[in-house]
N, C-alpha and C positions, 0 to 999 in steps of 0.2 A: 456445426452447431445448429440445432433446431431453432427455427425462427422465434418461437414463443417459449422456449425452455427457460426456466429460472436460471439466473447466473449470479455469481459473485464477481463484481467488477474489481479488478486489481489495477488501480490507477496510480501511476508513478511518474517521477522525473528521474532520469539517470544521466549523470555527466560522464562517468568513466566506465560504466557497465556493471558496477557492483550492485546497485539498487535494482537494475533490470534482472540480474541473476537471482536476487532475493524474490522478486516478483514471480519468476519462473518456478522457483521451489514452492512458493505459496500456491501457485496454480496446480502443482502436482498433488498437494494436499487436498485441494478442492476436488480434484478428479477422483479421489478415493471415495467420495460420497456419491451414491447413485441418486439420480433425480435432479441434479443441479450441475452447472458447468462453470468453468472459469473463463472470464473474458479479460484479457490483458490489453490495457490501453495506456499510452504514454501522453505526456503533455509536451508541447514544443518549447524550446528555450525562449527566453525573453530577450529581445535585442534593444540596446540603448539607441540604435538607429531607427528613428521613427518611419523611415522610408523602407526599411527592410521587411521582407515578407517571405514566408516559407511555403513550400508546396503543401497541399492538403494531405498528402501521404508521404511519410518519411522514406528515405532511401533504404533504411534497414530498421529492424526492430518492430515493436508493436505499433499498430496504427494509432494516430492521434485520437484522443478522446473527444466525444461530443457531450453536450449536456443531456442528450437523449440516452446515451450509454449510462450516465449517472442516474437519471430519473427512473430508468427501467430496471435497475439492479435490485436483487433480493438481499444482497449484502455487499459490503464495501471494504476493501483494504487500500489505504493510501500510503505511498512510500516516497521518500526523498532522502538524498544525502543531507547531512547536517550543515547548516550555515549559521554560525554563531549561536548554536543551541536551538535553532529553529529550522523550519522547512525552507527549501530553496525557493527563490522568487517565482519560477515558472509554475510550480504547484499552487502556491499562494495566489498567483494571478488567475489561474483557472478557477479555484474555489471562490474567488472574489466575484466571479461572474454568475454565481448560482443563486442570486437573490430571489429569482422567480421560483426556483425549487423550494427554497426556504418558505416563501410566502404561501405556496400551495400545500406545504407539508408533505411533499412527495417522498422524502426520505425518513420521515418520522416513524419510529418503531422498528426500523431495520438495523441489523447488527453491523458494526463497523470497527475497524482497528487500524493500527499504523505500523509501519516498518521503516528502518533506516540503515544507512551505512555511514561510518565515520572513519576519518583518517587516524585519529588517536583514540585509544581505548576509553579514556575518560574525557573525551572531547565533545560531549553533548548528546550521547545516545539517548539517555532517558529524558532530557529536557526537550529534545526534538520530538520524541514520541508523544510526550505530554502536550506540547504546544500544538501538534498536529491534531490532537483530540478536541481542541476547543471548537473548531468549526463543526465537527461531528456532533458535539453536544448541542450547539445552536440549531442544527438541523433536526434535533430530536432523536438522534440515532442511539442505539443501545451499544455501549462500549464492550469490546471483546479483547481480552489480553491472553496471556499464557499462564496457566496455573502451575504451581510448584509440583503438582502431580506428574508433570512432564519431567522425567528423570534428567534429561539433558540440561534443563535449566539450572540444576544444582551442580552439574559437572563441567559446564562450559568454561573454558579459559580464554574465550574471545568474546564474541557477541552473544546476545540473548538476554532478554529482560522479561519480567512479568508484565511489562507495559506493551510488549510486542516484540517481534523478531528484529534482530539487528546483526550487523556485520562489522567487524574491525578490519578495515582495509589496509591500515598501515600508512605511513607518511612517505615511504620510499617506493620500492617496487610493490605493486598492489598484491596483497595477500589473497589467495583463493578462499572461497567459503569453506569453513571447517565442517566436519561431519556433524558436530553439534548444532552449528548454525543451520545447516540444511534440515536436520531433524526437526528443529524448532519451527522453521518456516513451514514445513509440511504439516506439523501438528496444528499450527495456527490456521492454515488454510482449511484443514479438516474441521477444526472447531467452528470456524466462521461459517462454513457451508452447512454444517449440522444445525447451527443456531438459525441460519437463514431459513431453512426448511421448517424448523419448529415454529418460528415466529410468523411465518406466512400462513400457517394453518388457521 
């Protein structure tokens, strides 16, 4: 990745790997747009043990995000598994530390959207996406979803919403991403990257 190349930050928390898979598919969509790159970053889990600490680099997966990653992005996709119809605590905790970026307006005018994975098909996909958009609006970001011109949105029998990509993981053995879910993730990444370039002109 070029040091000063514009990038879409794909920022997520993943507990069992499904949200990370969505992030990777969104990154593929970003990669289809020339002139901008995908930067995948995770947030660490939150521990109830106040003495617990994690190494600065995870053992596997995407590197942990910094506020510099967020402040320097041209576009943003945030992802989380659903927790009672809302984002998981680790992502919320990270966003709660971004008051200085809000105060400076660092993210204002940049496109952003959300993605999620749920155990049950009607277990909070849309509410999680909608509630994840609240901090983005407070930062002055321009919301990006998935239009119904994406054919897979009308054909999917699992995840996928106009509010952003989603995955139905199931409550037993974890279901793999469907082809429709992959298609919608890539379409979302492509759309977000295209908007990022247009809005940065």
